C-alpha positions in Angstrom: -0.3 25.3 -5.3 -3.8 24.5 -6.8 -4.0 21.4 -9.0 -3.6 22.1 -12.7 -6.6 20.0 -13.9 -6.1 21.0 -17.5 -2.6 19.7 -17.4 -3.8 16.4 -15.8 -6.3 16.1 -18.4 -3.6 16.3 -21.2 -2.2 13.1 -19.7 -5.1 11.2 -21.2 -5.1 11.3 -25.0 -8.5 9.5 -25.5 -10.3 12.4 -23.8 -9.6 14.5 -26.9 -12.0 12.4 -28.9 -14.6 11.1 -26.2 -16.7 12.5 -23.4 -15.7 9.9 -21.0 -17.9 9.6 -17.8 -17.4 5.9 -17.2 -14.4 5.3 -14.8 -16.7 3.1 -12.7 -16.2 0.7 -15.5 -12.7 1.4 -16.7 -10.1 4.1 -15.9 -8.0 5.5 -18.5 -4.1 5.2 -18.1 -2.1 8.4 -18.2 0.8 8.9 -20.5 3.3 8.9 -17.8 2.2 5.4 -16.7 2.3 4.1 -20.3 5.8 5.5 -20.5 6.9 3.9 -17.4 5.9 0.5 -18.9 8.0 1.4 -21.9 11.0 2.2 -19.7 10.6 -1.1 -17.9 10.5 -3.1 -21.2 13.6 -1.2 -22.5 15.4 -2.0 -19.3 14.6 -5.6 -19.7 16.2 -5.5 -23.2 19.2 -3.7 -22.0 19.9 -6.0 -19.1 18.5 -9.2 -20.5 16.5 -9.3 -17.3 19.6 -9.9 -15.3 18.6 -7.4 -12.7 15.1 -8.9 -12.1 15.5 -8.9 -8.3 15.8 -5.1 -8.4 12.2 -5.0 -9.8 11.1 -6.3 -6.4 12.9 -3.4 -4.8 10.8 -1.0 -7.1 7.7 -3.0 -6.1 8.6 -2.3 -2.4 8.8 1.4 -3.1 5.4 1.2 -4.6 4.1 -0.5 -1.5 5.4 2.4 0.6 3.7 4.9 -1.6 0.4 3.0 -1.6 0.8 3.0 2.2 0.9 6.7 2.1 -2.2 6.8 -0.1 -4.4 4.6 2.1 -2.6 5.3 5.5 -1.0 2.0 6.3 2.5 0.4 6.5 4.1 -1.1 3.4 4.1 -4.5 5.1 0.4 -4.4 5.1 0.2 -4.5 1.3 0.2 -7.4 -1.0 -0.1 -7.4 -4.8 -2.9 -9.6 -6.0 -4.3 -9.4 -9.5 -7.8 -8.9 -8.7 -10.3 -8.1 -5.8 -11.8 -11.5 -6.6 -8.4 -13.1 -5.6 -8.3 -11.1 -2.4 -11.9 -12.1 -1.3 -11.2 -15.7 -2.2 -8.1 -15.7 0.0 -10.0 -14.4 2.9 -13.2 -16.6 2.6 -11.1 -19.6 1.7 -9.1 -19.2 4.8 -11.9 -19.1 7.4 -13.1 -22.2 9.2 -16.7 -22.0 8.3 -19.2 -23.6 10.5 -23.0 -24.2 10.0 -25.0 -21.3 11.2 -22.3 -18.7 10.4 -23.7 -15.6 8.7 -22.2 -13.4 5.9 -23.9 -10.0 5.4 -23.7 -7.8 2.3 -25.8 -5.0 0.9 -28.2 -5.3 -1.9 -27.1 -4.4 -5.5 -23.6 -5.4 -4.5 -20.9 -6.2 -7.1 -21.1 -9.9 -7.9 -17.7 -10.7 -6.1 -19.4 -9.9 -2.8 -22.3 -12.3 -3.7 -21.0 -15.3 -5.5 -18.5 -16.8 -3.1 -20.7 -16.1 0.1 -23.6 -17.7 -1.8 -21.5 -20.8 -2.4 -20.9 -21.1 1.3 -24.6 -22.0 1.7 -23.5 -25.5 0.8 -21.6 -25.6 4.0 -24.6 -24.3 6.1 -23.5 -20.7 6.0 -26.3 -18.2 5.8 -25.8 -15.4 3.2 -27.8 -12.3 3.8 -28.3 -9.4 1.3 -29.9 -6.5 3.0 -30.8 -2.9 2.5 -28.9 -0.2 4.2 -31.9 0.6 6.5 -31.9 -3.0 7.7 -28.1 -3.4 7.8 -27.5 -2.9 11.5 -30.5 -5.1 12.5 -28.9 -7.9 10.5 -25.6 -7.4 12.1 -27.2 -7.5 15.6 -28.9 -10.8 14.6 -25.4 -12.2 14.4 -22.6 -12.3 11.7 -19.3 -13.9 11.1 -18.2 -11.5 8.2 -19.5 -8.3 6.5 -18.4 -7.9 2.9 -19.3 -4.6 1.2 -18.0 -2.1 -1.3 -16.8 1.2 -0.1 -18.8 2.7 -3.0 -21.6 0.7 -4.6 -21.0 0.2 -8.3 -24.7 0.4 -9.2 -26.1 3.1 -6.9 -23.1 5.1 -5.9 -23.9 4.5 -2.3 -20.9 5.5 -0.2 -20.7 3.4 2.9 -19.7 5.0 6.2 -16.8 2.7 6.9 -15.7 4.0 10.2 -19.3 3.9 11.6 -19.7 0.4 10.3 -16.3 -0.7 11.7 -17.1 0.5 15.2 -20.2 -1.6 15.3 -18.5 -4.6 13.9 -15.6 -4.3 16.3 -18.0 -4.3 19.2 -19.4 -7.6 18.1 -16.2 -9.4 16.9 -17.4 -9.4 13.3 -14.8 -9.5 10.4 -15.0 -6.7 8.0 -14.0 -7.1 4.3 -14.1 -3.9 2.1 -13.8 -3.8 -1.7 -12.3 -0.4 -2.2 -12.1 -0.6 -6.0 -14.8 2.0 -6.6 -13.3 4.7 -4.2 -9.5 4.4 -3.9 -7.9 6.8 -6.4 -10.9 9.2 -6.3 -11.8 9.5 -2.5 -9.9 9.8 0.7 -9.2 6.3 2.2 -7.7 5.9 5.7 -7.6 2.3 6.6 -6.0 3.1 9.9 -9.2 4.7 10.9 -11.4 1.7 10.6 -9.0 -1.3 10.3 -10.8 -3.9 8.2 -9.6 -7.4 8.2 -8.9 -6.9 4.5 -9.5 -4.2 1.9 -9.0 -5.1 -1.8 -8.5 -2.7 -4.7 -8.6 -3.6 -8.4 -6.5 -0.8 -9.9 -7.8 -0.7 -13.4 -10.7 1.5 -12.4 -10.1 4.7 -10.3 -6.4 3.9 -10.0 -6.2 4.1 -13.7 -3.8 1.1 -14.3 -3.8 -1.8 -16.8 -5.3 -5.0 -15.6 -3.3 -7.2 -13.2 -2.1 -4.7 -10.7 -4.6 -5.1 -7.9 -3.4 -4.7 -4.4 -4.8 -5.5 -0.9 -4.4 -4.3 2.6 -4.3 -7.2 5.0 -4.5 -6.1 8.7 -1.7 -7.5 10.9 -4.2 -9.3 13.1 -5.6 -11.0 10.1 -2.1 -11.9 8.9 -1.6 -13.7 12.2 -4.1 -16.4 11.3 -4.8 -16.2 7.5 -2.7 -18.7 5.7 -1.6 -18.1 2.0 -3.6 -19.9 -0.5 -0.9 -19.7 -3.2 2.3 -21.3 -2.4 5.4 -20.6 -4.6 9.1 -19.7 -4.6 8.5 -16.4 -2.8 6.5 -18.0 0.0 9.6 -18.4 2.2 10.6 -15.4 4.0 14.2 -15.5 2.7 13.1 -15.9 -0.9 15.6 -13.2 -2.1 18.5 -15.6 -1.5 17.8 -17.2 -4.9 21.3 -18.8 -5.1 20.3 -21.1 -2.2 16.5 -21.3 -2.1 14.9 -22.8 1.0 14.1 -26.6 1.0 11.0 -28.0 2.6 7.9 -26.2 3.8 8.2 -22.5 3.6 8.5 -20.3 6.7 6.2 -17.4 6.0 7.1 -13.8 6.4 4.9 -11.7 8.8 4.4 -9.2 6.0 1.4 -9.3 3.6 3.7 -10.1 0.7 3.5 -13.8 1.8 0.1 -13.9 0.0 1.8 -13.2 -3.4 3.6 -16.6 -3.9 5.5 -15.9 -7.1 6.4 -13.4 -9.8 4.5 -10.1 -10.0 2.9 -8.2 -13.0 5.8 -5.8 -13.2 4.7 -3.8 -16.3 1.3 -3.0 -14.6 3.0 -2.3 -11.3 5.3 0.3 -12.9 2.3 1.9 -14.3 0.5 1.8 -10.9 3.4 3.5 -9.2 3.4 6.4 -11.7 -0.4 6.9 -11.1 0.1 6.7 -7.3 2.8 9.3 -7.5 0.5 11.5 -9.6 -2.3 11.2 -7.0 0.1 11.8 -4.1 1.5 15.0 -6.0 -2.0 16.3 -6.7 -3.3 15.6 -3.2 -6.0 13.1 -2.2 -8.0 15.9 -0.7 -7.9 18.0 -3.9 -8.8 14.9 -6.1 -11.8 14.1 -3.8 -13.0 17.7 -3.9 -12.8 17.8 -7.6 -14.5 14.5 -8.4 -17.4 15.3 -6.0 -17.7 18.8 -7.5 -18.1 17.3 -10.9 -20.6 14.6 -9.6 -22.6 17.3 -7.9 -22.8 19.1 -11.4 -24.0 15.8 -12.9 -26.8 15.6 -10.2 -27.8 19.2 -10.8 -28.0 18.8 -14.5 -29.9 15.5 -14.4 -32.1 16.4 -11.4 -30.7 13.8 -9.0 -30.9 14.3 -5.3 -27.6 14.6 -3.4 -27.1 11.7 -1.0 -25.9 12.0 2.6 -22.5 10.6 1.7 -21.9 11.6 -2.0 -19.6 9.7 -4.3 -18.4 10.2 -7.9 -20.8 7.5 -9.1 -24.3 9.0 -10.0 -27.2 6.7 -10.9 -30.2 8.2 -12.7 -33.4 6.8 -14.1 -34.3 8.0 -17.6 -38.0 8.4 -17.9 -39.5 6.7 -21.0 -36.2 5.2 -22.2 -34.3 2.0 -21.2 -31.0 2.9 -19.6 -29.2 0.5 -22.1 -30.7 2.2 -25.0 -29.8 5.7 -23.7 -26.2 4.5 -23.1 -26.1 3.1 -26.7 -27.3 6.4 -28.2 -24.9 8.4 -26.1 -22.0 6.2 -27.3 -23.1 7.0 -30.9 -22.4 10.6 -29.9 -19.0 9.6 -28.3 -20.4 10.1 -24.8 -19.6 7.1 -22.6 -21.5 6.1 -19.6 -23.0 2.7 -18.4 -26.4 1.2 -17.8 -26.6 -0.7 -14.5 -29.8 -2.3 -13.0 -32.1 0.0 -15.1 -30.4 3.2 -14.4 -27.9 5.3 -16.2 -24.5 5.4 -14.3 -22.3 8.4 -14.7 -18.9 8.4 -13.0 -16.6 11.5 -12.8 -12.8 11.4 -12.2 -10.2 14.2 -11.9 -9.5 14.0 -15.6 -13.0 15.2 -16.4 -14.1 18.8 -16.6 -17.3 20.8 -16.6 -17.5 20.7 -20.5 -17.9 16.9 -20.2 -20.9 17.2 -17.9 -22.4 20.0 -20.1 -21.9 17.7 -23.1 -23.7 14.8 -21.5 -26.7 17.1 -20.6 -26.8 18.5 -24.1 -26.8 15.1 -25.8 -29.5 13.8 -23.4 -31.6 16.8 -24.2 -31.2 16.2 -28.0 -32.4 12.7 -27.4 -35.4 14.0 -25.4 -34.2 11.8 -22.5 -34.4 14.7 -20.0 -36.7 17.7 -20.0 
C-alpha cells in the first residue's frame, strides 16, 4: 500500500502554521511520540516507578527495531545522548601516536573537527580535505577517517560503501556521523561496517534531545573500553538485589558503553518514530524526501549532484543568506543559513506546497528571478 503522506503530515501540528524546511537543524516530533512520553509518565505515576527494570526491556525492543532500520543486530547498538559523546568514546579510546593522521572533509560539522584538532597536541596530524583530494590523503596514510554520511552544510552524500572498501584495504578506522541521513535515507551498516556510526536522533529521527544511539562494530567492541563506568557496566547488572562488587566484567554487547540510567521518555518517543518509519518503509521515505529535494533544486536552479540528499544548499545572489533566512522566517518559512548559503531540508512530512511556498516568498523578496 502506498504511504499516506497527508496522514503522516497530520502527525505534526506545527506544520499547520509554518512552512518548515529545516529538519537538518531540528526535526519535529510526531503526536504518537509525544503520546508515548505521556503514557510512560502516567505509568511511572501508577507504579511509583516500581517496575523500572521493565523499562530496560522496552529499550531492548527499541534496539531490535533500530537494528532493523539500519541493518545490524540489537547487540550492536548503544544509547548515548549525543553524537559528540560517541565520537569522544572512540577517539578517547585509541592509543594515539605521534605521526598518526585523522582525515575529514572540508565544511564538516564541528564534532568531526574539534576533537581531532585537539589531538595535534599529541603529535597527531589532522587533515581537512576536499572530496577531490580525499583518496589521495587516505593513500598518504591515515589512522582514522571521520565524516558525516550527509554534510550538514553542502548536502554532500558520501558514498559510504566505496569509502569503506578503500579504508578496509588500508586498515583505516572509519567513523560515520549518520545524524543527517538516518531517518530520511536508507542506511545499511552491514554493507560497509564502520568502526562506529553515531546518530543524534533529534534531527531526521524526530525525537527529543537525549535519545542518540550508536552502532559499534563487534570488532571495535573487542578493544574499545567504556569511558563511562557505572552500575550497569557489569554484565549482570539486572541482578539489582546483589550488585557485583569490585571491577566490572563488561558485556560483549554495545550496551556496556551506557554505564547508567537511560533517558527513557526520549527513548519511548524514539521507538514510536522508529516504528512509524518501519511501517512507512525506508525506501518509500527516501524516495519521498529526494523527490521533494529535487523539486527544491528545480525551483531554485540548483544542479542535481551525483549522490543527492534531502539537504539542498543554494547561494542567493545579491542577498546574505542570513538575511534571506530572517526574512523568510518573518513569513513563517523556516530554513537555515550555513557558510553563506541558504540551506533547505525536506523530510517526509513536507509536501509540494511547502516547496512552492518557499519559491513564492523568495520571489516576492526578489531573491530569485
